[in-house]
PyMOL commands that place a pseudoatom at each C-alpha (Angstrom):
pseudoatom trace, name=CA, resn=MET, resi=1, chain=A, elem=C, hetatm=0, pos=[11.726, 3.240, -13.368]
pseudoatom trace, name=CA, resn=THR, resi=2, chain=A, elem=C, hetatm=0, pos=[8.643, 1.203, -15.024]
pseudoatom trace, name=CA, resn=GLY, resi=3, chain=A, elem=C, hetatm=0, pos=[6.760, 4.154, -16.001]
pseudoatom trace, name=CA, resn=SER, resi=4, chain=A, elem=C, hetatm=0, pos=[9.766, 6.532, -16.889]
pseudoatom trace, name=CA, resn=ARG, resi=5, chain=A, elem=C, hetatm=0, pos=[8.502, 7.355, -20.183]
pseudoatom trace, name=CA, resn=ARG, resi=6, chain=A, elem=C, hetatm=0, pos=[5.802, 9.624, -18.377]
pseudoatom trace, name=CA, resn=GLN, resi=7, chain=A, elem=C, hetatm=0, pos=[6.755, 12.902, -16.786]
pseudoatom trace, name=CA, resn=ARG, resi=8, chain=A, elem=C, hetatm=0, pos=[5.262, 12.157, -13.805]
pseudoatom trace, name=CA, resn=PRO, resi=9, chain=A, elem=C, hetatm=0, pos=[5.935, 8.954, -11.792]
pseudoatom trace, name=CA, resn=PHE, resi=10, chain=A, elem=C, hetatm=0, pos=[3.001, 6.607, -11.066]
pseudoatom trace, name=CA, resn=LEU, resi=11, chain=A, elem=C, hetatm=0, pos=[2.129, 5.478, -7.508]
pseudoatom trace, name=CA, resn=TYR, resi=12, chain=A, elem=C, hetatm=0, pos=[-0.032, 2.460, -6.255]
pseudoatom trace, name=CA, resn=VAL, resi=13, chain=A, elem=C, hetatm=0, pos=[-1.480, 2.972, -3.100]
pseudoatom trace, name=CA, resn=VAL, resi=14, chain=A, elem=C, hetatm=0, pos=[-2.456, -0.445, -1.564]
pseudoatom trace, name=CA, resn=LEU, resi=15, chain=A, elem=C, hetatm=0, pos=[-4.924, 0.158, 0.982]
pseudoatom trace, name=CA, resn=CYS, resi=16, chain=A, elem=C, hetatm=0, pos=[-5.937, -2.283, 3.352]
pseudoatom trace, name=CA, resn=ALA, resi=17, chain=A, elem=C, hetatm=0, pos=[-9.157, -2.872, 5.763]
pseudoatom trace, name=CA, resn=ALA, resi=18, chain=A, elem=C, hetatm=0, pos=[-8.246, -0.614, 9.164]
pseudoatom trace, name=CA, resn=GLY, resi=19, chain=A, elem=C, hetatm=0, pos=[-10.263, 2.321, 10.872]
pseudoatom trace, name=CA, resn=ILE, resi=20, chain=A, elem=C, hetatm=0, pos=[-7.808, 4.670, 9.423]
pseudoatom trace, name=CA, resn=ALA, resi=21, chain=A, elem=C, hetatm=0, pos=[-8.434, 3.511, 6.046]
pseudoatom trace, name=CA, resn=ASP, resi=22, chain=A, elem=C, hetatm=0, pos=[-10.705, 6.716, 5.255]
pseudoatom trace, name=CA, resn=ASP, resi=23, chain=A, elem=C, hetatm=0, pos=[-7.986, 8.951, 5.772]
pseudoatom trace, name=CA, resn=VAL, resi=24, chain=A, elem=C, hetatm=0, pos=[-6.048, 7.595, 2.704]
pseudoatom trace, name=CA, resn=ASP, resi=25, chain=A, elem=C, hetatm=0, pos=[-6.708, 10.957, 0.958]
pseudoatom trace, name=CA, resn=LYS, resi=26, chain=A, elem=C, hetatm=0, pos=[-3.818, 12.384, 3.093]
pseudoatom trace, name=CA, resn=LEU, resi=27, chain=A, elem=C, hetatm=0, pos=[-1.607, 10.219, 1.292]
pseudoatom trace, name=CA, resn=ILE, resi=28, chain=A, elem=C, hetatm=0, pos=[-2.911, 10.743, -2.066]
pseudoatom trace, name=CA, resn=ALA, resi=29, chain=A, elem=C, hetatm=0, pos=[-2.864, 14.732, -1.615]
pseudoatom trace, name=CA, resn=SER, resi=30, chain=A, elem=C, hetatm=0, pos=[0.761, 14.436, -0.528]
pseudoatom trace, name=CA, resn=ALA, resi=31, chain=A, elem=C, hetatm=0, pos=[1.879, 12.317, -3.158]
pseudoatom trace, name=CA, resn=GLN, resi=32, chain=A, elem=C, hetatm=0, pos=[0.016, 14.381, -5.764]
pseudoatom trace, name=CA, resn=GLN, resi=33, chain=A, elem=C, hetatm=0, pos=[1.759, 17.577, -4.116]
pseudoatom trace, name=CA, resn=ARG, resi=34, chain=A, elem=C, hetatm=0, pos=[5.009, 15.839, -4.906]
pseudoatom trace, name=CA, resn=THR, resi=35, chain=A, elem=C, hetatm=0, pos=[4.103, 15.342, -8.469]
pseudoatom trace, name=CA, resn=TRP, resi=36, chain=A, elem=C, hetatm=0, pos=[3.021, 11.784, -8.494]
pseudoatom trace, name=CA, resn=HIS, resi=37, chain=A, elem=C, hetatm=0, pos=[-0.060, 10.223, -10.214]
pseudoatom trace, name=CA, resn=VAL, resi=38, chain=A, elem=C, hetatm=0, pos=[-1.805, 7.996, -7.717]
pseudoatom trace, name=CA, resn=GLY, resi=39, chain=A, elem=C, hetatm=0, pos=[-4.123, 5.084, -8.300]
pseudoatom trace, name=CA, resn=VAL, resi=40, chain=A, elem=C, hetatm=0, pos=[-5.715, 2.872, -5.559]
pseudoatom trace, name=CA, resn=ILE, resi=41, chain=A, elem=C, hetatm=0, pos=[-5.898, -0.933, -5.056]
pseudoatom trace, name=CA, resn=ALA, resi=42, chain=A, elem=C, hetatm=0, pos=[-7.865, -2.111, -2.184]
pseudoatom trace, name=CA, resn=THR, resi=43, chain=A, elem=C, hetatm=0, pos=[-8.136, -5.088, -0.563]
pseudoatom trace, name=CA, resn=PRO, resi=44, chain=A, elem=C, hetatm=0, pos=[-11.972, -6.536, -0.817]
pseudoatom trace, name=CA, resn=ARG, resi=45, chain=A, elem=C, hetatm=0, pos=[-12.383, -5.414, 2.946]
pseudoatom trace, name=CA, resn=GLY, resi=46, chain=A, elem=C, hetatm=0, pos=[-10.411, -2.067, 2.288]
pseudoatom trace, name=CA, resn=LEU, resi=47, chain=A, elem=C, hetatm=0, pos=[-12.819, -0.961, -0.269]
pseudoatom trace, name=CA, resn=GLU, resi=48, chain=A, elem=C, hetatm=0, pos=[-15.752, -1.304, 2.514]
pseudoatom trace, name=CA, resn=CYS, resi=49, chain=A, elem=C, hetatm=0, pos=[-13.843, 1.322, 4.724]
pseudoatom trace, name=CA, resn=ILE, resi=50, chain=A, elem=C, hetatm=0, pos=[-13.423, 3.947, 1.951]
pseudoatom trace, name=CA, resn=ASP, resi=51, chain=A, elem=C, hetatm=0, pos=[-15.474, 6.372, -0.157]
pseudoatom trace, name=CA, resn=ALA, resi=52, chain=A, elem=C, hetatm=0, pos=[-14.428, 4.868, -3.727]
pseudoatom trace, name=CA, resn=THR, resi=53, chain=A, elem=C, hetatm=0, pos=[-16.084, 7.820, -5.484]
pseudoatom trace, name=CA, resn=ALA, resi=54, chain=A, elem=C, hetatm=0, pos=[-14.143, 10.267, -3.393]
pseudoatom trace, name=CA, resn=ILE, resi=55, chain=A, elem=C, hetatm=0, pos=[-10.967, 8.684, -4.294]
pseudoatom trace, name=CA, resn=GLU, resi=56, chain=A, elem=C, hetatm=0, pos=[-11.690, 8.242, -7.653]
pseudoatom trace, name=CA, resn=ALA, resi=57, chain=A, elem=C, hetatm=0, pos=[-12.708, 12.037, -8.056]
pseudoatom trace, name=CA, resn=GLN, resi=58, chain=A, elem=C, hetatm=0, pos=[-9.428, 12.881, -6.294]
pseudoatom trace, name=CA, resn=THR, resi=59, chain=A, elem=C, hetatm=0, pos=[-7.169, 10.437, -8.356]
pseudoatom trace, name=CA, resn=GLY, resi=60, chain=A, elem=C, hetatm=0, pos=[-8.833, 10.474, -11.818]
pseudoatom trace, name=CA, resn=TYR, resi=61, chain=A, elem=C, hetatm=0, pos=[-8.629, 6.700, -11.525]
pseudoatom trace, name=CA, resn=PRO, resi=62, chain=A, elem=C, hetatm=0, pos=[-11.137, 4.046, -10.368]
pseudoatom trace, name=CA, resn=VAL, resi=63, chain=A, elem=C, hetatm=0, pos=[-10.147, 2.435, -7.180]
pseudoatom trace, name=CA, resn=GLN, resi=64, chain=A, elem=C, hetatm=0, pos=[-9.290, -1.361, -8.074]
pseudoatom trace, name=CA, resn=SER, resi=65, chain=A, elem=C, hetatm=0, pos=[-10.275, -4.356, -5.759]
pseudoatom trace, name=CA, resn=ALA, resi=66, chain=A, elem=C, hetatm=0, pos=[-10.842, -7.403, -8.254]
pseudoatom trace, name=CA, resn=TRP, resi=67, chain=A, elem=C, hetatm=0, pos=[-8.803, -8.599, -10.913]
pseudoatom trace, name=CA, resn=ARG, resi=68, chain=A, elem=C, hetatm=0, pos=[-10.122, -7.510, -14.471]
pseudoatom trace, name=CA, resn=ALA, resi=69, chain=A, elem=C, hetatm=0, pos=[-11.280, -10.144, -16.919]
pseudoatom trace, name=CA, resn=PRO, resi=70, chain=A, elem=C, hetatm=0, pos=[-8.885, -11.269, -19.700]
pseudoatom trace, name=CA, resn=GLY, resi=71, chain=A, elem=C, hetatm=0, pos=[-9.078, -8.804, -22.584]
pseudoatom trace, name=CA, resn=GLU, resi=72, chain=A, elem=C, hetatm=0, pos=[-10.112, -6.071, -20.619]
pseudoatom trace, name=CA, resn=PRO, resi=73, chain=A, elem=C, hetatm=0, pos=[-7.870, -3.097, -20.873]
pseudoatom trace, name=CA, resn=ARG, resi=74, chain=A, elem=C, hetatm=0, pos=[-5.617, -2.458, -17.636]
pseudoatom trace, name=CA, resn=PRO, resi=75, chain=A, elem=C, hetatm=0, pos=[-7.318, 0.690, -15.651]
pseudoatom trace, name=CA, resn=LEU, resi=76, chain=A, elem=C, hetatm=0, pos=[-3.986, 1.741, -14.467]
pseudoatom trace, name=CA, resn=PRO, resi=77, chain=A, elem=C, hetatm=0, pos=[-0.611, 2.644, -15.839]
pseudoatom trace, name=CA, resn=PRO, resi=78, chain=A, elem=C, hetatm=0, pos=[2.301, 0.263, -14.554]
pseudoatom trace, name=CA, resn=ALA, resi=79, chain=A, elem=C, hetatm=0, pos=[3.800, 1.602, -11.132]
pseudoatom trace, name=CA, resn=ASP, resi=80, chain=A, elem=C, hetatm=0, pos=[6.933, 3.281, -10.481]
pseudoatom trace, name=CA, resn=ALA, resi=81, chain=A, elem=C, hetatm=0, pos=[6.484, 2.406, -6.797]
pseudoatom trace, name=CA, resn=ILE, resi=82, chain=A, elem=C, hetatm=0, pos=[3.755, 0.938, -4.379]
pseudoatom trace, name=CA, resn=ALA, resi=83, chain=A, elem=C, hetatm=0, pos=[3.004, 2.153, -1.000]
pseudoatom trace, name=CA, resn=VAL, resi=84, chain=A, elem=C, hetatm=0, pos=[1.174, -0.052, 1.258]
pseudoatom trace, name=CA, resn=ALA, resi=85, chain=A, elem=C, hetatm=0, pos=[-1.094, 1.904, 3.882]
pseudoatom trace, name=CA, resn=PRO, resi=86, chain=A, elem=C, hetatm=0, pos=[-2.234, 0.858, 6.208]
pseudoatom trace, name=CA, resn=ALA, resi=87, chain=A, elem=C, hetatm=0, pos=[-0.638, -2.620, 5.943]
pseudoatom trace, name=CA, resn=THR, resi=88, chain=A, elem=C, hetatm=0, pos=[-2.722, -4.819, 8.106]
pseudoatom trace, name=CA, resn=PHE, resi=89, chain=A, elem=C, hetatm=0, pos=[-1.377, -7.868, 10.178]
pseudoatom trace, name=CA, resn=ASN, resi=90, chain=A, elem=C, hetatm=0, pos=[-3.302, -9.979, 7.457]
pseudoatom trace, name=CA, resn=THR, resi=91, chain=A, elem=C, hetatm=0, pos=[-1.596, -8.504, 4.411]
pseudoatom trace, name=CA, resn=ILE, resi=92, chain=A, elem=C, hetatm=0, pos=[1.857, -8.447, 5.765]
pseudoatom trace, name=CA, resn=ASN, resi=93, chain=A, elem=C, hetatm=0, pos=[1.748, -12.088, 6.845]
pseudoatom trace, name=CA, resn=LYS, resi=94, chain=A, elem=C, hetatm=0, pos=[0.023, -13.113, 3.494]
pseudoatom trace, name=CA, resn=TRP, resi=95, chain=A, elem=C, hetatm=0, pos=[2.324, -11.039, 1.445]
pseudoatom trace, name=CA, resn=ALA, resi=96, chain=A, elem=C, hetatm=0, pos=[5.509, -12.328, 3.186]
pseudoatom trace, name=CA, resn=GLN, resi=97, chain=A, elem=C, hetatm=0, pos=[4.215, -15.932, 2.550]
pseudoatom trace, name=CA, resn=GLY, resi=98, chain=A, elem=C, hetatm=0, pos=[3.817, -15.233, -1.125]
pseudoatom trace, name=CA, resn=ILE, resi=99, chain=A, elem=C, hetatm=0, pos=[-0.283, -15.699, -1.029]
pseudoatom trace, name=CA, resn=ALA, resi=100, chain=A, elem=C, hetatm=0, pos=[-2.000, -13.640, -3.695]
pseudoatom trace, name=CA, resn=ASP, resi=101, chain=A, elem=C, hetatm=0, pos=[-5.415, -14.340, -3.132]
pseudoatom trace, name=CA, resn=THR, resi=102, chain=A, elem=C, hetatm=0, pos=[-6.774, -10.855, -3.665]
pseudoatom trace, name=CA, resn=LEU, resi=103, chain=A, elem=C, hetatm=0, pos=[-5.667, -8.416, -6.466]
pseudoatom trace, name=CA, resn=ALA, resi=104, chain=A, elem=C, hetatm=0, pos=[-3.773, -6.101, -3.997]
pseudoatom trace, name=CA, resn=LEU, resi=105, chain=A, elem=C, hetatm=0, pos=[-1.673, -9.022, -2.627]
pseudoatom trace, name=CA, resn=GLY, resi=106, chain=A, elem=C, hetatm=0, pos=[-1.003, -10.513, -6.454]
pseudoatom trace, name=CA, resn=ILE, resi=107, chain=A, elem=C, hetatm=0, pos=[0.616, -6.911, -6.974]
pseudoatom trace, name=CA, resn=LEU, resi=108, chain=A, elem=C, hetatm=0, pos=[2.605, -7.014, -4.095]
pseudoatom trace, name=CA, resn=CYS, resi=109, chain=A, elem=C, hetatm=0, pos=[3.942, -10.567, -4.625]
pseudoatom trace, name=CA, resn=GLU, resi=110, chain=A, elem=C, hetatm=0, pos=[4.527, -9.483, -8.275]
pseudoatom trace, name=CA, resn=ALA, resi=111, chain=A, elem=C, hetatm=0, pos=[6.326, -6.089, -7.160]
pseudoatom trace, name=CA, resn=HIS, resi=112, chain=A, elem=C, hetatm=0, pos=[9.459, -7.697, -5.926]
pseudoatom trace, name=CA, resn=GLY, resi=113, chain=A, elem=C, hetatm=0, pos=[9.956, -9.610, -9.145]
pseudoatom trace, name=CA, resn=PHE, resi=114, chain=A, elem=C, hetatm=0, pos=[9.571, -6.342, -11.327]
pseudoatom trace, name=CA, resn=GLY, resi=115, chain=A, elem=C, hetatm=0, pos=[11.824, -4.424, -9.023]
pseudoatom trace, name=CA, resn=ILE, resi=116, chain=A, elem=C, hetatm=0, pos=[9.347, -2.068, -7.986]
pseudoatom trace, name=CA, resn=PRO, resi=117, chain=A, elem=C, hetatm=0, pos=[10.148, -0.210, -5.011]
pseudoatom trace, name=CA, resn=VAL, resi=118, chain=A, elem=C, hetatm=0, pos=[7.568, -0.969, -2.045]
pseudoatom trace, name=CA, resn=ALA, resi=119, chain=A, elem=C, hetatm=0, pos=[7.223, 0.945, 1.410]
pseudoatom trace, name=CA, resn=ALA, resi=120, chain=A, elem=C, hetatm=0, pos=[4.874, -0.397, 3.662]
pseudoatom trace, name=CA, resn=LEU, resi=121, chain=A, elem=C, hetatm=0, pos=[3.063, 1.311, 6.820]
pseudoatom trace, name=CA, resn=PRO, resi=122, chain=A, elem=C, hetatm=0, pos=[2.283, -1.190, 9.346]
pseudoatom trace, name=CA, resn=TYR, resi=123, chain=A, elem=C, hetatm=0, pos=[-0.839, -0.543, 11.423]
pseudoatom trace, name=CA, resn=LEU, resi=124, chain=A, elem=C, hetatm=0, pos=[-1.900, -3.227, 13.755]
pseudoatom trace, name=CA, resn=ASN, resi=125, chain=A, elem=C, hetatm=0, pos=[-2.449, -3.940, 17.392]
pseudoatom trace, name=CA, resn=ALA, resi=126, chain=A, elem=C, hetatm=0, pos=[0.238, -5.081, 20.011]
pseudoatom trace, name=CA, resn=ALA, resi=127, chain=A, elem=C, hetatm=0, pos=[-1.347, -8.474, 20.537]
pseudoatom trace, name=CA, resn=GLN, resi=128, chain=A, elem=C, hetatm=0, pos=[-1.172, -9.308, 16.590]
pseudoatom trace, name=CA, resn=ALA, resi=129, chain=A, elem=C, hetatm=0, pos=[2.385, -7.724, 16.616]
pseudoatom trace, name=CA, resn=ALA, resi=130, chain=A, elem=C, hetatm=0, pos=[3.240, -10.243, 19.331]
pseudoatom trace, name=CA, resn=HIS, resi=131, chain=A, elem=C, hetatm=0, pos=[2.423, -13.172, 17.101]
pseudoatom trace, name=CA, resn=PRO, resi=132, chain=A, elem=C, hetatm=0, pos=[5.879, -14.880, 16.048]
pseudoatom trace, name=CA, resn=ALA, resi=133, chain=A, elem=C, hetatm=0, pos=[4.505, -14.826, 12.405]
pseudoatom trace, name=CA, resn=TYR, resi=134, chain=A, elem=C, hetatm=0, pos=[4.522, -11.048, 12.308]
pseudoatom trace, name=CA, resn=ALA, resi=135, chain=A, elem=C, hetatm=0, pos=[8.290, -10.553, 13.322]
pseudoatom trace, name=CA, resn=GLN, resi=136, chain=A, elem=C, hetatm=0, pos=[9.202, -13.278, 10.713]
pseudoatom trace, name=CA, resn=SER, resi=137, chain=A, elem=C, hetatm=0, pos=[7.224, -11.716, 8.178]
pseudoatom trace, name=CA, resn=LEU, resi=138, chain=A, elem=C, hetatm=0, pos=[8.593, -8.406, 8.566]
pseudoatom trace, name=CA, resn=ALA, resi=139, chain=A, elem=C, hetatm=0, pos=[11.996, -9.916, 8.232]
pseudoatom trace, name=CA, resn=ARG, resi=140, chain=A, elem=C, hetatm=0, pos=[11.167, -11.733, 5.100]
pseudoatom trace, name=CA, resn=LEU, resi=141, chain=A, elem=C, hetatm=0, pos=[9.854, -8.456, 3.651]
pseudoatom trace, name=CA, resn=ARG, resi=142, chain=A, elem=C, hetatm=0, pos=[13.036, -6.701, 4.659]
pseudoatom trace, name=CA, resn=ARG, resi=143, chain=A, elem=C, hetatm=0, pos=[15.220, -9.188, 2.841]
pseudoatom trace, name=CA, resn=MET, resi=144, chain=A, elem=C, hetatm=0, pos=[12.942, -8.781, -0.137]
pseudoatom trace, name=CA, resn=GLY, resi=145, chain=A, elem=C, hetatm=0, pos=[13.844, -4.677, -0.005]
pseudoatom trace, name=CA, resn=VAL, resi=146, chain=A, elem=C, hetatm=0, pos=[10.562, -3.571, 1.297]
pseudoatom trace, name=CA, resn=LEU, resi=147, chain=A, elem=C, hetatm=0, pos=[10.872, -0.391, 2.992]
pseudoatom trace, name=CA, resn=LEU, resi=148, chain=A, elem=C, hetatm=0, pos=[9.056, -0.601, 6.504]
pseudoatom trace, name=CA, resn=GLY, resi=149, chain=A, elem=C, hetatm=0, pos=[7.860, 2.535, 8.299]
pseudoatom trace, name=CA, resn=ASP, resi=150, chain=A, elem=C, hetatm=0, pos=[7.920, 2.598, 11.996]
pseudoatom trace, name=CA, resn=TYR, resi=151, chain=A, elem=C, hetatm=0, pos=[4.961, 2.386, 13.570]
pseudoatom trace, name=CA, resn=ALA, resi=152, chain=A, elem=C, hetatm=0, pos=[4.183, 1.258, 17.079]
pseudoatom trace, name=CA, resn=PRO, resi=153, chain=A, elem=C, hetatm=0, pos=[1.254, -1.173, 17.509]
pseudoatom trace, name=CA, resn=HIS, resi=154, chain=A, elem=C, hetatm=0, pos=[-1.770, 0.297, 19.197]
pseudoatom trace, name=CA, resn=PRO, resi=155, chain=A, elem=C, hetatm=0, pos=[-3.208, -1.304, 22.270]
pseudoatom trace, name=CA, resn=PRO, resi=156, chain=A, elem=C, hetatm=0, pos=[-5.349, -4.425, 21.469]
pseudoatom trace, name=CA, resn=ARG, resi=157, chain=A, elem=C, hetatm=0, pos=[-9.293, -3.790, 21.129]
pseudoatom trace, name=CA, resn=THR, resi=158, chain=A, elem=C, hetatm=0, pos=[-8.942, -0.225, 20.811]
pseudoatom trace, name=CA, resn=GLY, resi=159, chain=A, elem=C, hetatm=0, pos=[-9.026, 0.060, 16.723]
pseudoatom trace, name=CA, resn=GLY, resi=160, chain=A, elem=C, hetatm=0, pos=[-6.225, 2.325, 17.110]
pseudoatom trace, name=CA, resn=GLY, resi=161, chain=A, elem=C, hetatm=0, pos=[-8.641, 5.436, 17.851]
pseudoatom trace, name=CA, resn=ARG, resi=162, chain=A, elem=C, hetatm=0, pos=[-7.789, 8.345, 15.949]
pseudoatom trace, name=CA, resn=ILE, resi=163, chain=A, elem=C, hetatm=0, pos=[-3.980, 7.892, 16.213]
pseudoatom trace, name=CA, resn=ARG, resi=164, chain=A, elem=C, hetatm=0, pos=[-1.966, 10.160, 14.171]
pseudoatom trace, name=CA, resn=PHE, resi=165, chain=A, elem=C, hetatm=0, pos=[-0.691, 8.075, 11.195]
pseudoatom trace, name=CA, resn=ARG, resi=166, chain=A, elem=C, hetatm=0, pos=[2.144, 9.189, 9.268]
pseudoatom trace, name=CA, resn=TRP, resi=167, chain=A, elem=C, hetatm=0, pos=[0.897, 8.722, 5.514]
pseudoatom trace, name=CA, resn=GLU, resi=168, chain=A, elem=C, hetatm=0, pos=[3.476, 10.639, 4.001]
pseudoatom trace, name=CA, resn=GLN, resi=169, chain=A, elem=C, hetatm=0, pos=[6.180, 8.439, 5.753]
pseudoatom trace, name=CA, resn=ALA, resi=170, chain=A, elem=C, hetatm=0, pos=[5.475, 6.079, 2.674]
pseudoatom trace, name=CA, resn=LEU, resi=171, chain=A, elem=C, hetatm=0, pos=[6.517, 8.742, 0.438]
pseudoatom trace, name=CA, resn=ASP, resi=172, chain=A, elem=C, hetatm=0, pos=[9.704, 9.696, 2.439]
pseudoatom trace, name=CA, resn=LEU, resi=173, chain=A, elem=C, hetatm=0, pos=[10.704, 6.202, 2.465]
pseudoatom trace, name=CA, resn=LEU, resi=174, chain=A, elem=C, hetatm=0, pos=[10.404, 5.801, -1.275]
pseudoatom trace, name=CA, resn=ALA, resi=175, chain=A, elem=C, hetatm=0, pos=[12.210, 8.954, -2.442]
pseudoatom trace, name=CA, resn=PRO, resi=176, chain=A, elem=C, hetatm=0, pos=[15.849, 7.654, -2.210]
pseudoatom trace, name=CA, resn=ALA, resi=177, chain=A, elem=C, hetatm=0, pos=[14.634, 4.349, -4.203]
pseudoatom trace, name=CA, resn=LEU, resi=178, chain=A, elem=C, hetatm=0, pos=[13.310, 6.426, -6.991]
pseudoatom trace, name=CA, resn=LYS, resi=179, chain=A, elem=C, hetatm=0, pos=[16.383, 8.833, -6.897]
pseudoatom trace, name=CA, resn=ARG, resi=180, chain=A, elem=C, hetatm=0, pos=[18.333, 5.603, -7.673]
pseudoatom trace, name=CA, resn=ALA, resi=181, chain=A, elem=C, hetatm=0, pos=[16.101, 4.219, -10.199]
for i in range(1, 181): cmd.bond("trace and resi %d" % i, "trace and resi %d" % (i + 1))
show_as sticks, trace
zoom trace
C-alpha cells in the first residue's frame, strides 16, 4: 500500500457533479467508521454541489479541486485507495480515454500506473448509458482493474431524484483489494 507507514489507510474520494453529491458525507462517515482517513477531490463542477466547509470539518483536510502550484506542499497524504462517487458519464468517459483536464481526472489517470485500487460508483441516466461510448469506457476501466459498482441508470430528465445511492458499496468493493496489498 502506498501509505502503509500510516496506521490508518488513506482514501481519496473523487466526487463528480451530480444531484446526489451533497450526500457524500455518508461515504465519508462510513469510511471513517471503517478506520479510513479521507480526503475529497472534487471536479470543478462537483465542488459547486457540496458544502466544502462541512466536508473539511468532517475529514480534517481541505477539499481539493485544482492543481497546486509548483513548490506548494501536498495537501493530502498519498492514497491507499480511491472511491469515485458519484462517477458521472463525463468523468467515466474522459477517464477511460486518459483525458486529465482536471485534478480529479489527473489523479484517476495516474492511479492505474501507481497500482492504487479504485472503485467507481456510476451515476447517470439511461439515455447517457445507451451511448456506445459508455459501454466501451466501462469495458476499458474494467480491463484497467477498476472495480465498478452496480448502479441501474435512472430515467432521463429526472436527475435521479433522491434514489438510494449505495455509497458504502465503494468501500465493500475496495476491501478485498486492500487485503491483498
